[in-house]
C-alpha positions, -999 to 999 in steps of 0.1 A, spaced: -406 709 -884 -425 682 -863 -397 653 -873 -370 680 -862 -391 685 -826 -394 649 -826 -358 642 -833 -346 670 -807 -369 657 -780 -353 619 -786 -320 633 -785 -325 653 -752 -343 622 -737 -317 601 -747 -292 625 -737 -311 625 -701 -309 590 -696 -271 582 -707 -266 612 -683 -286 595 -654 -272 563 -660 -236 577 -656 -248 597 -623 -261 564 -609 -228 542 -623 -209 568 -602 -233 564 -573 -228 525 -573 -192 528 -576 -187 549 -544 -214 526 -527 -191 497 -535 -162 515 -523 -178 522 -490 -189 484 -487 -153 474 -493 -138 499 -468 -164 489 -445 -159 451 -450 -124 455 -450 -114 489 -432 -73 485 -431 -76 492 -468 -73 529 -459 -39 521 -447 -24 505 -485 5 527 -495 -18 539 -525 -46 549 -506 -25 571 -477 -6 586 -506 -41 600 -519 -51 608 -481 -48 645 -474 -37 648 -436 -49 679 -414 -25 704 -407 -33 706 -367 -16 735 -341 11 720 -316 4 725 -280 34 729 -258 29 712 -221 56 710 -192 91 714 -192 114 684 -185 145 696 -182 168 726 -186 205 733 -194 222 764 -200 219 753 -236 186 734 -246 148 733 -231 131 699 -232 96 701 -232 62 681 -238 44 689 -267 8 673 -277 -5 669 -315 -42 658 -324 -41 633 -353 -68 615 -370 -76 581 -353 -82 565 -393 -75 582 -425 -102 607 -436 -123 606 -405 -128 633 -383 -124 610 -350 -94 628 -333 -67 612 -309 -39 630 -293 0 620 -296 20 635 -271 62 638 -276 91 658 -265 107 688 -283 142 698 -276 149 736 -280 182 757 -283 178 782 -253 193 812 -272 168 833 -292 172 824 -332 157 807 -359 168 768 -359 163 739 -387 139 709 -376 144 674 -367 116 648 -365 129 617 -349 114 581 -354 123 560 -322 127 522 -324 106 499 -308 104 498 -269 80 479 -247 50 498 -236 54 489 -196 89 508 -198 85 531 -225 91 571 -210 83 600 -233 119 609 -250 133 568 -248 152 559 -280 156 596 -292 162 617 -263 202 613 -262 206 624 -299 179 649 -298 198 668 -269 233 667 -291 208 680 -321 199 709 -298 232 718 -289 242 720 -322 213 746 -329 184 721 -341 148 718 -334 138 681 -322 104 667 -325 103 632 -311 63 619 -311 55 589 -288 29 574 -308 -4 562 -298 -8 542 -269 27 557 -257 37 583 -231 5 608 -224 -8 599 -258 -45 585 -265 -46 549 -267 -39 530 -299 -59 506 -319 -68 474 -302 -64 457 -339 -26 449 -339 -19 457 -375 -40 491 -374 -18 499 -346 12 495 -366 -3 516 -396 -14 543 -371 24 551 -369 16 565 -404 -10 587 -402 5 604 -370 36 609 -389 23 623 -419 -2 644 -397 31 659 -379 48 665 -413 16 684 -426 14 701 -393 50 716 -389 39 750 -409 18 757 -373 54 753 -352 58 791 -354 24 803 -342 31 778 -312 61 796 -305 47 828 -308 28 818 -275 53 798 -257 83 818 -268 73 855 -279 85 845 -310 122 847 -300 126 811 -312 115 804 -346 117 770 -367 133 773 -400 106 757 -424 131 752 -454 154 729 -433 134 700 -420 150 668 -418 146 633 -407 163 608 -380 153 578 -372 162 543 -355 158 506 -360 118 504 -365 117 542 -363 138 536 -400 109 519 -414 85 543 -405 106 572 -419 111 552 -453 72 545 -454 63 578 -452 88 596 -470 74 569 -500 37 578 -491 45 615 -487 68 623 -516 91 648 -494 125 655 -499 135 660 -464 172 651 -456 171 616 -435 195 598 -410 186 560 -405 205 543 -380 202 507 -386 168 506 -401 144 479 -404 138 479 -440 127 440 -450 92 433 -464 62 435 -444 55 411 -427 85 394 -429 99 423 -408 80 418 -377 81 382 -379 117 380 -375 116 392 -342 90 368 -330 112 348 -309 114 378 -284 81 373 -273 67 350 -247 45 332 -270 75 329 -296 48 348 -321 21 325 -318 -2 351 -314 9 373 -341 7 346 -367 -28 339 -359 -36 378 -361 -14 373 -397 -34 345 -408 -65 363 -406 -53 394 -418 -40 378 -453 -76 363 -456 -87 397 -460 -55 419 -476 -26 414 -499 4 422 -476 24 437 -509 1 470 -507 8 475 -473 50 464 -475 71 498 -473 97 476 -497 75 477 -525 72 518 -528 107 529 -519 111 538 -556 85 566 -544 113 582 -521 127 616 -533 147 625 -500 187 621 -499 190 593 -473 223 588 -450 222 550 -437 246 545 -407 251 504 -396 270 483 -370 289 455 -382 281 439 -347 245 451 -348 225 416 -338 189 432 -339 191 447 -377 211 424 -394 239 440 -418 225 425 -449 192 442 -447 211 477 -448 232 463 -478 204 454 -496 183 484 -483 213 507 -504 211 478 -537 174 488 -541 177 524 -531 206 531 -556 184 510 -586 156 532 -578 180 563 -586 177 576 -548 202 594 -534 219 576 -505 251 576 -489 261 540 -468 287 543 -437 296 508 -418 312 511 -382 332 479 -377 325 468 -341 295 489 -334 263 474 -319 228 481 -327 230 513 -308 260 521 -325 285 516 -293 312 523 -286 312 544 -316 280 567 -308 297 599 -307 311 596 -337 276 586 -358 262 614 -345 292 636 -357 287 622 -391 247 627 -390 249 665 -381 276 665 -411 249 652 -433 225 675 -421 249 705 -426 256 693 -461 220 691 -473 209 725 -454 234 738 -475 222 727 -508 190 745 -502 212 783 -502 224 773 -535 
């Protein structure tokens, strides 16, 4: 009996020690992760880590009315977003919402603009013309300004984190769409409602890169229209434009050199994660585009098809980066794409 009791005591002690060892090991791993993130904070923005991040469901606030026509209302909106993934520090992003005036329930189109210099930026630049046509065709549009623009909070002083903050803004906006109707209850007595079963994305130029990135990270199936999207790998996609800066990209190349000392750029490159995209895409490209070479969109389509991603591709002979002189045709084709994909949801 004493022998049995001794064996049981030893077994219990060994079990306790093993369990304690495992707890300490897990604690050490978590502590190591915290140390790594403190020393290399931008790891929070890798595509793998953003995919694991839970973004908050915040409420939209409506602001001043910018303009009214007999058909639509253009109005400021505000949304709180985390300054960094998985942190409680909050920033506010402004933007413009366009609404049909008539009571009804309408699909939503989220709109991501291309690059605009901060010193000339005003809310709606890069999206408002298309947004107005969409609203006239009975869509609700949301165009975020992003941090540092419009009436938004300042963006990060780190040039690369500032770039990655567009993802956290977009992903928070996605997760907050379910609150739109409570906002409309306050602002429009519930006469205007958002159809949360019909949500799409429109994006132009660098906004296309934001759309492709956040579609990959989120896995959402929002039908997405891309006008001349920036689709090449990071950091080539930004180095390509350095000839447009006063210093010909000298400061950016220096910052990139420091960035690459601590990080693997492939973990931040959208091109490596297009295989995660589940949304149907419609890519529109002007043949005379001097800002986004047509070869980029050609290669994007090949990559998407290789990964069995549903994508249509329309080239507009003679059209430039802003789809001129065929702008109206491109808008019409974009609306047809949304209509086709939203009808599928009823089947």
